[in-house]
C-alpha positions in Angstrom: 16.8 46.5 29.2 14.6 47.5 32.6 17.0 50.8 33.1 16.3 51.9 29.0 13.0 51.9 30.1 12.8 53.9 32.5 15.7 56.2 31.1 13.8 57.0 27.6 10.3 58.8 29.0 12.8 59.8 32.2 14.8 61.9 29.3 12.3 63.3 27.7 10.3 64.3 30.6 13.7 66.1 32.4 13.4 68.3 28.3 9.8 68.8 27.8 10.1 69.9 31.9 13.5 72.1 30.9 11.5 74.1 28.0 8.7 75.0 30.3 11.3 76.9 32.9 11.4 80.4 33.4 12.7 80.9 36.8 15.7 83.2 38.2 18.1 80.1 39.8 20.8 82.3 40.6 17.6 84.7 42.5 15.8 81.7 44.1 19.5 80.8 45.0 19.9 84.3 47.1 16.4 84.5 48.3 15.3 80.8 50.0 18.9 79.5 50.6 17.6 78.3 54.0 14.6 76.7 52.4 16.6 75.6 49.7 19.1 73.8 52.2 16.4 72.5 54.9 14.8 70.8 51.9 18.2 69.2 51.1 18.8 67.8 54.0 15.5 66.5 54.2 15.2 64.5 50.9 19.0 63.2 51.2 19.8 62.6 54.6 16.5 62.8 57.0 14.7 60.5 54.6 17.6 57.7 54.3 18.8 57.7 58.7 14.8 57.9 59.2 14.9 54.4 57.2 17.8 53.2 58.7 16.0 53.6 62.2 12.6 52.2 61.6 14.5 48.8 59.8 17.0 48.9 63.0 13.2 49.2 65.3 11.5 45.7 66.2 9.6 45.4 62.8 12.5 45.8 60.8 13.1 43.4 62.1 11.3 40.8 60.6 12.5 42.0 57.0 13.9 39.5 55.3 17.0 40.6 53.3 16.0 41.4 49.8 13.2 43.7 51.0 15.5 45.7 53.6 17.7 45.9 50.4 14.9 47.4 48.4 13.9 49.9 51.5 17.5 51.0 51.8 18.5 51.7 48.0 14.7 53.4 47.9 16.2 55.7 50.9 19.2 56.2 49.5 18.4 57.0 46.0 17.0 61.0 46.4 16.1 63.2 42.8 13.1 61.6 41.8 12.6 62.6 38.2 9.1 62.9 38.4 9.1 65.9 41.1 8.9 68.5 38.8 6.3 67.7 36.9 3.9 66.4 40.0 4.6 69.8 41.2 3.1 71.3 38.3 0.6 68.9 38.8 -0.7 69.3 42.8 0.8 72.9 43.1 3.9 73.3 44.5 6.4 75.4 42.8 7.8 74.5 39.6 11.1 76.1 39.5 11.7 75.6 43.1 11.2 72.2 42.3 13.6 72.0 39.4 15.9 73.9 41.7 16.1 71.1 44.5 15.9 68.9 42.1 19.4 69.6 40.9 21.2 70.1 43.4 19.8 66.8 45.4 21.4 65.0 42.8 24.2 67.0 42.8 23.9 65.8 46.2 22.9 62.2 45.5 26.7 62.0 44.3 28.2 62.5 47.2 25.6 60.5 49.9 24.4 58.4 48.4 27.6 56.0 49.0 28.5 57.2 52.1 24.9 56.8 53.4 25.5 52.9 51.4 28.4 52.0 53.8 26.2 53.2 56.2 23.0 51.3 55.2 26.1 47.9 54.5 27.9 47.8 58.3 24.2 48.2 60.0 23.1 45.2 58.5 26.6 44.1 57.5 26.2 43.1 53.8 28.8 42.5 52.0 30.7 43.6 48.6 27.8 46.5 48.5 30.1 49.5 47.7 28.4 52.4 45.9 31.1 54.5 43.7 29.8 58.3 43.1 31.4 57.7 40.2 28.3 55.0 39.6 26.2 57.4 41.0 27.5 60.6 38.9 26.6 58.7 34.9 23.6 58.1 35.8 21.7 61.1 37.5 24.2 63.9 34.7 22.5 61.3 31.3 19.2 60.7 32.6 18.1 64.2 34.5 20.9 66.5 34.2 22.1 66.5 30.5 18.3 66.5 29.7 17.6 69.6 31.5 20.6 71.3 30.5 20.0 71.1 27.0 16.6 71.6 27.1 17.3 75.1 30.2 20.1 76.1 26.6 17.0 75.8 23.7 14.5 78.1 26.2 17.8 80.8 27.2 18.7 80.9 23.4 15.4 80.4 21.2 12.8 81.0 23.3 10.3 80.7 20.4 12.2 77.4 19.5 11.1 76.0 23.5 7.5 77.4 24.0 6.6 75.7 19.9 8.4 72.0 20.9 6.9 71.9 25.0 4.2 70.6 24.1 4.6 68.0 21.6 7.5 66.8 23.4 5.4 66.9 26.8 2.8 64.6 24.6 5.9 62.2 23.9 7.3 61.4 27.2 3.5 61.6 29.0 3.1 58.6 25.8 6.1 56.8 26.7 5.2 56.8 30.7 2.4 55.9 30.1 4.3 52.7 28.5 6.3 52.5 31.0 3.6 52.2 33.9 2.1 49.5 31.0 5.3 47.4 30.9 6.0 47.8 34.7 2.4 45.8 35.3 2.9 43.5 32.9 5.8 42.6 34.0 6.0 43.1 38.0 2.0 41.8 38.2 2.5 38.0 38.6 5.6 38.4 41.1 2.9 40.6 42.9 0.7 38.6 44.1 3.1 36.3 46.3 5.0 39.0 46.8 2.3 40.7 48.7 1.7 38.5 51.1 5.0 37.1 52.8 6.3 40.1 53.1 4.1 41.9 55.1 6.7 43.1 57.8 8.6 44.8 55.3 4.8 46.8 53.6 4.9 47.9 57.1 7.9 49.4 57.1 7.1 50.5 53.9 4.1 52.5 54.7 6.2 54.3 57.4 9.0 55.3 56.1 6.5 56.9 52.6 4.6 58.8 55.5 7.2 59.8 57.5 9.4 60.7 54.1 6.0 62.7 53.4 6.2 64.3 56.9 9.5 65.4 56.3 8.6 67.5 53.2 5.7 68.9 55.7 7.6 69.9 57.9 10.8 71.4 56.7 8.5 73.0 54.0 7.2 76.1 56.6 4.3 77.4 56.3 3.2 78.0 52.8 0.8 75.9 51.0 3.4 76.0 47.7 6.5 75.2 49.5 4.4 72.8 51.9 3.5 70.6 48.5 7.1 70.8 47.1 9.0 69.8 50.1 6.6 67.0 50.5 7.1 66.3 47.0 10.8 66.3 47.3 11.1 64.2 50.3 8.5 61.2 49.4 9.3 60.2 45.3 12.9 58.1 45.6 14.2 57.4 42.5 13.5 54.5 41.0 15.9 54.0 37.9 18.4 54.5 39.9 17.7 52.1 42.3 17.3 49.8 40.1 20.0 50.0 39.1 21.6 49.5 42.2 19.4 46.2 42.7 20.9 44.3 39.1 24.3 45.5 40.7 24.5 44.4 44.1 21.7 42.5 44.7 22.8 39.3 46.1 18.6 37.3 44.6 18.1 40.8 42.0 14.3 39.9 41.3 13.0 39.9 44.7 14.6 42.9 45.2 13.4 45.3 42.1 9.8 44.0 43.4 10.8 44.9 46.4 11.6 49.0 45.1 8.5 48.0 43.2 5.8 48.0 45.7 8.0 50.9 47.7 6.7 52.5 44.6 3.6 51.8 44.9 2.6 52.7 47.5 4.0 55.7 47.9 2.0 56.9 45.4 -1.5 55.3 46.9 -0.6 57.2 50.6 0.8 60.6 48.0 -2.6 61.8 46.7 -5.1 61.7 50.0 -2.1 63.3 51.5 -1.4 66.0 48.7 -5.7 66.3 48.6 -5.6 67.2 51.8 -2.5 69.5 51.7 -3.6 71.4 48.6 -7.1 72.2 50.4 -5.6 73.7 53.2 -5.5 78.2 52.4 -2.6 78.9 52.0 -0.5 81.7 54.7 -2.2 85.1 53.8 -5.1 85.0 52.2 -8.3 85.7 53.2 -9.7 82.2 53.5 -6.6 81.7 56.7 -7.4 85.0 58.3 -10.8 84.3 58.6 -10.0 81.0 60.7 -7.3 82.6 62.6 
């Protein structure tokens, strides 16, 4: 039931955002291969390794196993479905974000199982073996399928795409609000007890989220739009996929799921001031940037 609640708004959102994409992805692949490669490595490899390093440190030693698993799952799962929407809202490059999300989703089919084995061996977790087909099934059905269908509509019926983009985006927004309300109702009573009992875990989450924002900022290059897009891509993780794996592999899924939602909440709270500051920076080559130089 929880997975269905996550899937419906994400499917609608991906379809609506796909209808609005008009860029040339082949040109992006040719002209921005270096940036794409850097941000893809940052999201799929550097963020999980950052989480592993932090959790293997002194602070991580005080984190309870369910919270360790929650942090690991969020770090492992890139290609957040809301990256496209956030790129639009915060002044990022929407077409670049869309291409990066698709590439990250495809890379995750390989990266998640491999890095999950690394986490499992590092923490001595038994029975946690994520299969590539499990990752592929979720990513294809929830993200790539609606995005691909929308791109086909945009390609062959642009008039129809223009007419339905707005209504479907409104529907996706309503479903997303419903998701937020359901999650808050379901988890708020649990958060009251979870937060005081998991101080070290919350600090680790803060460090990993801040680190992931900085990774995207650094790999995005000098351009503000690319830095916004990079910070969004590397910091936003896929909670729906993480919750699925928690249900499948956690000995006690409930505290792991609460930890995943805490990570998500911390990411939202920390990204707001970071992105606001980033948007206030002048674009390279703008008159204000030249004046400061």
